[in-house]
C-alpha positions in Angstrom: -193.6 -111.9 9.5 -193.4 -114.1 6.4 -195.1 -112.4 3.4 -196.2 -114.5 0.6 -197.6 -113.4 -2.7 -201.0 -114.7 -3.8 -201.1 -115.6 -7.5 -204.4 -116.7 -8.6 -203.5 -117.5 -12.2 -200.7 -119.8 -11.2 -202.9 -121.4 -8.6 -205.5 -121.8 -11.3 -203.0 -123.3 -13.8 -201.6 -125.7 -11.3 -205.1 -127.0 -10.2 -206.1 -127.4 -13.9 -203.0 -129.5 -14.6 -203.8 -131.8 -11.6 -207.3 -132.1 -12.5 -206.5 -133.1 -16.2 -204.0 -135.7 -15.1 -206.4 -137.2 -12.7 -209.1 -137.4 -15.5 -206.6 -138.9 -17.9 -205.4 -141.7 -15.5 -209.2 -142.4 -14.9 -209.9 -142.7 -18.6 -206.8 -144.8 -19.4 -206.7 -146.9 -16.2 -210.4 -147.0 -15.1 -209.5 -146.1 -11.5 -209.3 -142.9 -9.5 -205.8 -141.8 -8.3 -205.5 -140.9 -4.7 -204.5 -142.4 -1.3 -207.5 -144.4 -0.9 -206.5 -146.5 -3.9 -203.0 -146.6 -2.9 -203.8 -147.8 0.5 -206.4 -150.5 -0.6 -203.8 -151.8 -3.0 -201.2 -152.1 -0.3 -203.4 -153.7 2.3 -204.9 -156.4 -0.1 -203.0 -159.8 -0.1 -201.1 -160.4 -3.2 -201.6 -163.5 -5.3 -198.1 -164.7 -4.8 -198.4 -164.7 -0.9 -200.9 -167.4 -0.8 
């Protein structure tokens, strides 16, 4: 059996850092960071491929 230690303070701090970085990206770039945006950009034809 593998025992892990639950650390709520570290988890909260990590989530806050991720949240602050996502909000910062949205404020400075105007779009949300996430897999949907990455896939959308990857699937759109580029202007040079026409």
